Every structure is written in C-alpha cells, then in structure tokens.
Backbone as a printed PyTorch tensor [residue, N CA C, xyz], in Angstrom:
tensor([[[112.5450, 105.7570,  85.8710],
         [112.4100, 107.1100,  86.9450],
         [113.2560, 108.4050,  85.8630]],

        [[112.8440, 109.2170,  86.8890],
         [113.8950, 110.7430,  85.9930],
         [114.6220, 110.5190,  86.8400]],

        [[116.0250, 110.9910,  86.7410],
         [116.4890, 111.3570,  87.6450],
         [117.3400, 112.4050,  87.4670]],

        [[118.0420, 113.6300,  88.6150],
         [118.4870, 115.1080,  87.7560],
         [119.7690, 114.3030,  87.7560]],

        [[119.9630, 114.5870,  86.6420],
         [121.7430, 114.2050,  86.6250],
         [123.0870, 115.0750,  87.0110]],

        [[122.6500, 116.3530,  87.7070],
         [123.5490, 117.0840,  88.9070],
         [123.7300, 116.4100,  89.9420]],

        [[122.5940, 115.5570,  90.3490],
         [123.5170, 115.2890,  91.2740],
         [122.8790, 113.5160,  92.0190]],

        [[122.7640, 113.0050,  90.9070],
         [121.6390, 111.9920,  90.7530],
         [120.8580, 111.8230,  91.6700]],

        [[120.0170, 112.6380,  92.3480],
         [118.9960, 112.6200,  93.0570],
         [117.9690, 112.6260,  92.4860]],

        [[116.6150, 111.9620,  92.7940],
         [115.3750, 111.5300,  92.0960],
         [114.9260, 112.9240,  92.7080]],

        [[113.6230, 113.0690,  91.7340],
         [112.7660, 114.3610,  91.7570],
         [112.0150, 114.2180,  93.0800]],

        [[111.4960, 115.1560,  93.4030],
         [110.5290, 114.9690,  94.2680],
         [109.2550, 114.3080,  94.2360]],

        [[108.7080, 114.1700,  93.0100],
         [107.2950, 113.2180,  92.5690],
         [108.0330, 111.6660,  92.3790]],

        [[108.9060, 111.3780,  92.1460],
         [109.7270, 110.4090,  92.1640],
         [109.8770, 109.5750,  93.4110]],

        [[110.8340, 110.3900,  94.0470],
         [111.0700, 109.9610,  96.1190],
         [109.7340, 109.6600,  96.3720]],

        [[108.8140, 110.4400,  96.1260],
         [107.3110, 110.9520,  96.9740],
         [107.1610, 108.5950,  96.1520]],

        [[106.8260, 108.7830,  94.9920],
         [106.5710, 107.4730,  94.3820],
         [107.3100, 105.9510,  95.2890]],

        [[108.7040, 106.5570,  95.3420],
         [109.4610, 105.6910,  96.0410],
         [108.8220, 105.3250,  97.0860]],

        [[109.0370, 106.3800,  98.1390],
         [108.4920, 106.3050,  99.7990],
         [106.9930, 105.6680,  99.7870]],

        [[106.1350, 105.5610,  99.0890],
         [104.8940, 105.0120,  98.8330],
         [105.0910, 103.3830,  99.3390]],

        [[105.9050, 103.4480,  97.5630],
         [106.0920, 101.9190,  97.5350],
         [106.8310, 101.0570,  98.3340]],

        [[107.7690, 101.8430,  99.4400],
         [108.3990, 101.3630, 100.0490],
         [107.6240, 100.7770, 101.6080]],

        [[106.6280, 101.6350, 101.4910],
         [105.5710, 101.6400, 102.6190],
         [104.7400, 100.2240, 103.0020]],

        [[104.4590,  99.8840, 101.4700],
         [103.2450,  99.6050, 100.6860],
         [103.7270,  97.7210, 100.9410]],

        [[105.2520,  97.7500, 100.7780],
         [105.6860,  96.3390, 100.7900],
         [106.4800,  96.1390, 102.4870]],

        [[106.8320,  97.4490, 102.5250],
         [106.8120,  96.7370, 104.4380],
         [105.7100,  96.6530, 105.0350]],

        [[104.6620,  96.9850, 104.8880],
         [103.3640,  97.1340, 105.1960],
         [103.1120,  95.3530, 104.8260]],

        [[102.9640,  95.1800, 103.8940],
         [102.5650,  93.9550, 103.2340],
         [104.0150,  92.5730, 104.0500]],

        [[104.9780,  92.7570, 103.8070],
         [106.2740,  91.8180, 104.2840],
         [105.5420,  92.0020, 105.9180]],

        [[105.2620,  92.5360, 106.7190],
         [104.9080,  92.7960, 108.0820],
         [103.9640,  91.8300, 108.1180]],

        [[102.3400,  92.1460, 107.5390],
         [101.3540,  91.3490, 107.5230],
         [101.9190,  89.9110, 106.9190]],

        [[102.3040,  89.4750, 106.1440],
         [102.2780,  88.0750, 106.0670],
         [103.3120,  87.3340, 106.9510]],

        [[104.4490,  88.2010, 107.7880],
         [104.9150,  87.7010, 108.4500],
         [103.9900,  87.1510, 110.1670]],

        [[103.4370,  88.1230, 110.2670],
         [101.9880,  88.5000, 111.7000],
         [101.4110,  86.9060, 111.3450]],

        [[100.7990,  86.6690, 109.8580],
         [100.0640,  85.5430, 109.6180],
         [100.7970,  84.2070, 109.7300]],

        [[101.6520,  84.1990, 109.2550],
         [102.7030,  83.0960, 109.6340],
         [102.7210,  82.3890, 110.8260]],

        [[103.2860,  83.6700, 111.7440],
         [103.4020,  83.4970, 112.6510],
         [101.7230,  82.9410, 113.8800]],

        [[101.1870,  83.2280, 113.7100],
         [ 99.6270,  83.4570, 114.0720],
         [ 99.1410,  81.9630, 113.5360]],

        [[ 99.2910,  81.6260, 112.6970],
         [ 98.8490,  80.2220, 111.9510],
         [100.2300,  79.2360, 112.2600]],

        [[101.0210,  79.4190, 112.3770],
         [102.1200,  78.2170, 113.1520],
         [101.8270,  78.1920, 114.8960]],

        [[101.3520,  79.6550, 115.4090],
         [101.1280,  79.2270, 116.8960],
         [ 99.7710,  78.5530, 116.5340]],

        [[ 98.2790,  78.2990, 115.9560],
         [ 97.6130,  77.9860, 116.5210],
         [ 97.3550,  76.7850, 116.0670]],

        [[ 98.4250,  76.2550, 115.3350],
         [ 98.7780,  74.3950, 114.6040],
         [ 99.3090,  74.0090, 115.5850]],

        [[100.5730,  74.6650, 116.2860],
         [101.4020,  74.4690, 117.5060],
         [100.5550,  74.1930, 118.3370]],

        [[ 99.9510,  75.1240, 118.9730],
         [ 98.8360,  75.0130, 120.0520],
         [ 97.9870,  74.1010, 120.1810]],

        [[ 97.4990,  73.6780, 118.6550],
         [ 96.6700,  73.2200, 118.4510],
         [ 97.3610,  71.2860, 119.4920]],

        [[ 98.2440,  70.9620, 118.4960],
         [ 98.7570,  69.6280, 118.7080],
         [ 99.0670,  69.9970, 119.9940]],

        [[100.0880,  70.8490, 120.6350],
         [100.1140,  70.9160, 122.2620],
         [ 99.2530,  70.3310, 123.2490]],

        [[ 97.8770,  70.9180, 122.6590],
         [ 97.2320,  71.0940, 123.8150],
         [ 96.6240,  69.1650, 123.6020]],

        [[ 96.5620,  68.9630, 122.2790],
         [ 96.2140,  67.4850, 121.8050],
         [ 97.2390,  66.4170, 123.1150]],

        [[ 97.8810,  66.6920, 122.5340],
         [ 99.2580,  66.1330, 123.4080],
         [ 98.9350,  65.6130, 124.6770]],

        [[ 98.3710,  66.6350, 125.4220],
         [ 98.6260,  66.9120, 127.1170],
         [ 97.3740,  66.0310, 127.3790]],

        [[ 96.7360,  65.6890, 127.0130],
         [ 95.5090,  65.1510, 127.1690],
         [ 95.8930,  63.3600, 127.8030]]])
C-alpha cells in the first residue's frame, strides 16, 4: 500500500480500499456467526422436541 511519508496516513484511494475490505470482512463474519447460531438452534431445537415426547 502507498503511504504518505509526512504523517504516516494512507492516501484516499488506499483508505477507501481498506474501508471496503473491512466492511466485507465484518459482513462475512456476521453472516458466519448468524449461520452457526441458526444451525445450532435448529439442531438443539429438534433434539429438545424429541426429548419432550
């Protein structure tokens, strides 16, 4: 990545790329957490329903 040597900040294009990548990583992580939560709930929910009968 290109850095400005005067104050160590990234140029605007690099900041935009970094922000988009961070958003994509965050959304992917959130989706995975939600998917694991739903899968766990479905698996435990079905077992709980069978155990109650």
